[in-house]
RODO-2510 file (C-alpha; in nm, 4 decimals, decimal comma):
residues 267
     n   res          X          Y          Z
     1     m    -3,0129    -6,8694     5,3138
     2     k    -2,8511    -6,5400     5,2726
     3     s    -3,0596    -6,4074     5,5623
     4     t    -2,8521    -6,6362     5,7899
     5     l    -2,5749    -6,3844     5,7910
     6     i    -2,8141    -6,1204     5,9341
     7     k    -2,9022    -6,3678     6,2030
     8     r    -2,5421    -6,4322     6,2833
     9     i    -2,4731    -6,0609     6,2945
    10     n    -2,7742    -5,9997     6,5256
    11     a    -2,6580    -6,2844     6,7549
    12     v    -2,3030    -6,1613     6,8127
    13     e    -2,2856    -5,9314     7,1128
    14     p    -1,9642    -5,7443     7,1212
    15     g    -1,8813    -5,6381     7,4826
    16     y    -1,7392    -5,2951     7,5672
    17     g    -1,4068    -5,2519     7,3867
    18     e    -1,5037    -5,5118     7,1231
    19     y    -1,6262    -5,5226     6,7705
    20     a    -1,7543    -5,7543     6,5007
    21     l    -1,6771    -5,7246     6,1435
    22     c    -1,7910    -5,8868     5,8143
    23     h    -1,6103    -5,8185     5,4902
    24     l    -1,8550    -5,8282     5,2120
    25     g    -1,5829    -5,7873     4,9277
    26     q    -1,4448    -5,4691     4,7623
    27     h    -1,4333    -5,2008     5,0416
    28     s    -1,7619    -5,3150     5,1774
    29     f    -1,7936    -5,4082     5,5573
    30     i    -2,0529    -5,4610     5,8151
    31     l    -1,9322    -5,3350     6,1545
    32     k    -2,0975    -5,3945     6,4863
    33     l    -2,0087    -5,1831     6,7916
    34     g    -2,2027    -5,2745     7,0935
    35     n    -2,5651    -5,3000     6,9605
    36     t    -2,5094    -5,0654     6,6728
    37     v    -2,4885    -5,2339     6,3217
    38     i    -2,3058    -5,0208     6,0640
    39     y    -2,3048    -5,0850     5,6941
    40     i    -1,9854    -4,9354     5,5437
    41     d    -2,0035    -4,8790     5,1645
    42     p    -2,2345    -5,1684     5,1220
    43     y    -2,2188    -5,2940     4,7650
    44     l    -2,5097    -5,5231     4,7098
    45     t    -2,6089    -5,4777     4,3608
    46     p    -2,5539    -5,8019     4,1293
    47     e    -2,3477    -5,7080     3,8324
    48     k    -2,1829    -5,9222     3,5704
    49     a    -1,8396    -5,7987     3,6229
    50     r    -1,8380    -5,8944     3,9966
    51     l    -1,5974    -6,1648     4,0859
    52     i    -1,7762    -6,1842     4,4443
    53     k    -2,1564    -6,2161     4,4399
    54     p    -2,3510    -6,0206     4,6959
    55     f    -2,3924    -6,1836     5,0199
    56     l    -2,7228    -6,0217     5,0789
    57     n    -3,0127    -5,8726     4,9062
    58     p    -3,0890    -5,5123     4,9881
    59     g    -3,4267    -5,6238     5,1366
    60     e    -3,2632    -5,8660     5,3684
    61     v    -3,0725    -5,5827     5,5474
    62     t    -3,3258    -5,5428     5,8242
    63     n    -3,0711    -5,4629     6,1075
    64     a    -2,8820    -5,1557     5,9744
    65     m    -2,8793    -4,8619     6,2156
    66     l    -2,6130    -4,6718     6,0265
    67     v    -2,5161    -4,6757     5,6448
    68     t    -2,2265    -4,4784     5,5283
    69     g    -2,1021    -4,4221     5,1793
    70     s    -1,7539    -4,2795     5,1260
    71     h    -1,8078    -4,1506     4,7723
    72     d    -2,0420    -4,1521     4,4807
    73     h    -1,9269    -4,4571     4,2892
    74     g    -2,1646    -4,7582     4,2510
    75     d    -1,9481    -4,9979     4,4576
    76     h    -1,9430    -4,7393     4,7452
    77     i    -2,2637    -4,5595     4,7316
    78     d    -2,4767    -4,8204     4,5858
    79     r    -2,7779    -4,6377     4,4634
    80     p    -2,9853    -4,9188     4,3222
    81     a    -2,9477    -5,0799     4,6658
    82     w    -3,0050    -4,8160     4,9010
    83     p    -3,3949    -4,7848     4,8633
    84     g    -3,4116    -5,1595     4,9593
    85     i    -3,1995    -5,1093     5,2552
    86     a    -3,3983    -4,8074     5,3733
    87     a    -3,7241    -4,9880     5,3399
    88     a    -3,6046    -5,3027     5,5189
    89     s    -3,4300    -5,1065     5,7994
    90     a    -3,6875    -4,8206     5,8698
    91     d    -3,4794    -4,6566     6,1393
    92     a    -3,1445    -4,6544     5,9583
    93     v    -2,9856    -4,3240     5,8957
    94     f    -2,7339    -4,2727     5,5897
    95     v    -2,4145    -4,0687     5,5858
    96     v    -2,2499    -3,9420     5,2649
    97     p    -2,0161    -3,6618     5,1588
    98     e    -2,1995    -3,3262     5,1862
    99     a    -2,0702    -3,2742     4,8259
   100     v    -2,3211    -3,5463     4,6984
   101     r    -2,5954    -3,5350     4,9516
   102     e    -2,8524    -3,3234     4,7549
   103     s    -2,8091    -3,5490     4,4534
   104     i    -2,9021    -3,8637     4,6532
   105     t    -3,2677    -3,9101     4,6254
   106     e    -3,2838    -4,2850     4,6848
   107     v    -3,3504    -4,2508     5,0516
   108     p    -3,5586    -4,0100     5,2381
   109     a    -3,4042    -3,6766     5,3075
   110     n    -3,4731    -3,6648     5,6792
   111     r    -3,2718    -3,9810     5,7068
   112     l    -2,9664    -3,8516     5,5091
   113     f    -2,6851    -3,6692     5,6667
   114     g    -2,3815    -3,4997     5,4831
   115     l    -2,0384    -3,4443     5,6320
   116     n    -1,7107    -3,2748     5,4970
   117     d    -1,3417    -3,2996     5,5871
   118     g    -1,3109    -3,2600     5,9724
   119     q    -1,6735    -3,2607     6,0529
   120     s    -1,8251    -3,5118     6,3050
   121     i    -2,1823    -3,6485     6,3753
   122     e    -2,3170    -3,8546     6,6493
   123     l    -2,5771    -4,1086     6,5469
   124     a    -2,6988    -4,4253     6,7034
   125     d    -2,4257    -4,4109     6,9813
   126     i    -2,1536    -4,3748     6,7233
   127     k    -1,9491    -4,0704     6,6499
   128     i    -1,8512    -4,0473     6,2851
   129     t    -1,5730    -3,8044     6,1774
   130     a    -1,5091    -3,7440     5,8093
   131     v    -1,1502    -3,7345     5,6568
   132     a    -1,0800    -3,6167     5,3142
   133     a    -0,9703    -3,8814     5,0727
   134     a    -0,7621    -3,8553     4,7675
   135     h    -0,9147    -4,0919     4,5195
   136     e    -0,6017    -4,0698     4,2714
   137     f    -0,6357    -3,6968     4,3337
   138     l    -0,7282    -3,4909     4,6287
   139     d    -1,0326    -3,3395     4,4506
   140     f    -1,1756    -3,0177     4,6222
   141     d    -1,4469    -2,7656     4,5269
   142     e    -1,3142    -2,4241     4,5871
   143     a    -1,6482    -2,2611     4,5469
   144     t    -1,8233    -2,4937     4,8056
   145     g    -1,5232    -2,5920     5,0294
   146     l    -1,6370    -2,9606     4,9761
   147     y    -1,4470    -3,2832     4,9150
   148     p    -1,6296    -3,5527     4,7100
   149     y    -1,4214    -3,8472     4,8492
   150     l    -1,4221    -3,9082     5,2077
   151     g    -1,2947    -4,1842     5,4787
   152     y    -1,4623    -4,2022     5,8140
   153     v    -1,3596    -4,2720     6,1655
   154     y    -1,6091    -4,4539     6,3758
   155     e    -1,5866    -4,4192     6,7481
   156     g    -1,8209    -4,6219     6,9819
   157     n    -1,8308    -4,8955     7,2341
   158     g    -1,4873    -4,8071     7,3416
   159     v    -1,3462    -4,8897     6,9874
   160     t    -1,2134    -4,6724     6,7129
   161     v    -1,2028    -4,7720     6,3567
   162     y    -1,0802    -4,6065     6,0420
   163     h    -1,2240    -4,6777     5,6937
   164     s    -1,0260    -4,4731     5,4429
   165     g    -1,2733    -4,5080     5,1555
   166     d    -1,0922    -4,5063     4,8273
   167     c    -0,7829    -4,3079     4,8982
   168     c    -0,4193    -4,2430     4,8121
   169     i    -0,1599    -4,1008     5,0387
   170     y    -0,1552    -3,7224     5,0278
   171     e     0,0431    -3,4539     5,2344
   172     g    -0,1272    -3,4091     5,5720
   173     l    -0,3167    -3,7341     5,5877
   174     q    -0,1086    -3,8909     5,8558
   175     t    -0,1168    -3,5647     6,0508
   176     k    -0,5005    -3,5806     6,0505
   177     l    -0,5312    -3,9519     6,1441
   178     k    -0,2502    -3,9333     6,4288
   179     h    -0,5351    -3,7582     6,6220
   180     w    -0,6615    -4,1045     6,6986
   181     k    -0,5266    -4,4394     6,8175
   182     f    -0,6965    -4,7017     6,6021
   183     d    -0,8069    -5,0385     6,7011
   184     l    -0,8824    -5,1236     6,3492
   185     a    -0,7851    -4,9677     6,0072
   186     l    -0,9445    -5,0537     5,6705
   187     l    -0,7498    -4,9724     5,3743
   188     p    -0,7479    -5,0383     5,0080
   189     i    -0,4448    -5,1946     4,8419
   190     n    -0,5327    -5,2241     4,4742
   191     g    -0,3032    -4,9473     4,3733
   192     r    -0,3177    -4,7376     4,0398
   193     d    -0,1369    -4,7247     3,7044
   194     a    -0,1549    -4,5428     3,3788
   195     k    -0,3704    -4,8108     3,2078
   196     r    -0,6387    -4,7968     3,4533
   197     l    -0,6383    -4,4252     3,4725
   198     k    -0,6750    -4,3938     3,0936
   199     n    -0,9683    -4,6078     3,1271
   200     n    -1,1223    -4,3824     3,3865
   201     c    -1,0484    -4,6332     3,6742
   202     i    -0,9067    -4,3981     3,9311
   203     g    -0,6839    -4,5421     4,1863
   204     n    -0,5883    -4,6026     4,5548
   205     m    -0,2952    -4,6646     4,7544
   206     t    -0,0610    -4,9420     4,6436
   207     y    -0,0135    -5,2216     4,8896
   208     q     0,3231    -5,0781     4,9912
   209     e     0,1671    -4,7351     5,0607
   210     a    -0,1165    -4,9094     5,2617
   211     a     0,1419    -5,0950     5,4608
   212     d     0,3511    -4,7865     5,5349
   213     l     0,0439    -4,5766     5,6478
   214     a    -0,0338    -4,8779     5,8761
   215     g     0,3278    -4,8538     5,9881
   216     a     0,2845    -4,4841     6,0706
   217     l    -0,0439    -4,5232     6,2567
   218     e     0,0276    -4,8575     6,4291
   219     p    -0,3487    -4,9698     6,4571
   220     a    -0,4058    -5,2744     6,6729
   221     l    -0,5163    -5,4481     6,3627
   222     m    -0,5134    -5,3655     5,9763
   223     i    -0,7336    -5,5485     5,7263
   224     p    -0,6796    -5,4768     5,3554
   225     g    -0,9620    -5,4141     5,1167
   226     h    -1,0555    -5,3296     4,7497
   227     y    -0,8493    -5,5958     4,5846
   228     d    -1,0977    -5,8656     4,5009
   229     m    -1,4068    -5,7504     4,3083
   230     f    -1,3148    -5,6644     3,9414
   231     a    -1,0594    -5,8550     3,7488
   232     m    -0,9158    -5,5404     3,5830
   233     n    -0,8779    -5,3657     3,9365
   234     s    -0,7506    -5,6487     4,1542
   235     l    -0,4478    -5,7418     4,3393
   236     d    -0,3141    -6,0633     4,5029
   237     p    -0,3239    -5,9699     4,8766
   238     k    -0,0441    -6,2182     4,9435
   239     l     0,1850    -5,9161     4,8127
   240     f     0,0618    -5,7050     5,0892
   241     f     0,0949    -5,9661     5,3680
   242     d     0,4341    -6,0549     5,2591
   243     y     0,5536    -5,6940     5,2616
   244     m     0,3878    -5,6351     5,6031
   245     n     0,5719    -5,9424     5,7372
   246     v     0,9127    -5,8098     5,6274
   247     k     0,8668    -5,4473     5,6958
   248     y     0,6289    -5,4278     6,0009
   249     p     0,6460    -5,7768     6,1473
   250     h     0,5230    -5,6252     6,4928
   251     l     0,2039    -5,5148     6,3434
   252     k    -0,1088    -5,7436     6,3094
   253     c    -0,3014    -5,7764     5,9985
   254     a    -0,5580    -6,0149     5,8822
   255     r    -0,7611    -6,1433     5,5873
   256     p    -1,1178    -6,2363     5,7072
   257     r    -1,2968    -6,4727     5,4939
   258     f    -1,5584    -6,3012     5,2865
   259     g    -1,9144    -6,3204     5,4382
   260     k    -1,7826    -6,4528     5,7791
   261     i    -1,7944    -6,2629     6,1004
   262     f    -1,4537    -6,1703     6,2561
   263     t    -1,4292    -6,0340     6,6076
   264     g    -1,1626    -5,8079     6,7599
   265     k    -1,1142    -5,5790     7,0584
   266     h    -0,9518    -5,2529     7,1771
   267     q    -0,5895    -5,2828     7,2710
***
């Protein structure tokens, strides 16, 4: 049964300086830091175009303490799924870009928090800091000072994790991120091109750019994402791993099996 995954997540007990992670496909993860369970961009709505079926139904998500959405695309802020998650995890709080917070009515307003680039919030023993993301472009609303696309840094249980959201490299990104020493970095590798952009499929880092960002940040572990869910926006991850092995052989990277729990620790 799908709820077996919830039982396995609840059963794992990361000690101080340890984490547990489950890759749900696309850029969607479950992260456990100590006793805190975080759903990062949980994409649970079944859709015909999906190459990987959801591992959970929203109503089965009974253990969420934090739910974060990096930007308002359906595979990152899954609006149809969020009411079910909110009902099943009655104490969960949700974090989104402040740029879209008021438009999100799928969860109670008193459980919804907005962040902008450089802002932090502490919830459920976790400090979350927002980092602006360039989803093909570094979009910015001059009138409000808000960025619609974000990545997040999660700090808790002696562990620091970076999830970039959908992001390309932009000037200043490395400078922002070098404030931290990451135990885990979760970066997209699907890239971008003219054909996808023409069809309104805005892009991310290429696998080379993701590898080079990992090379600059030197996280203890790098896990690629966003390469597997849609046929028209996918990439063979072997290209990334081959490139890493040649250019950055000293850096660790991994490809956990989808729907399986992976454990790691602070280094």
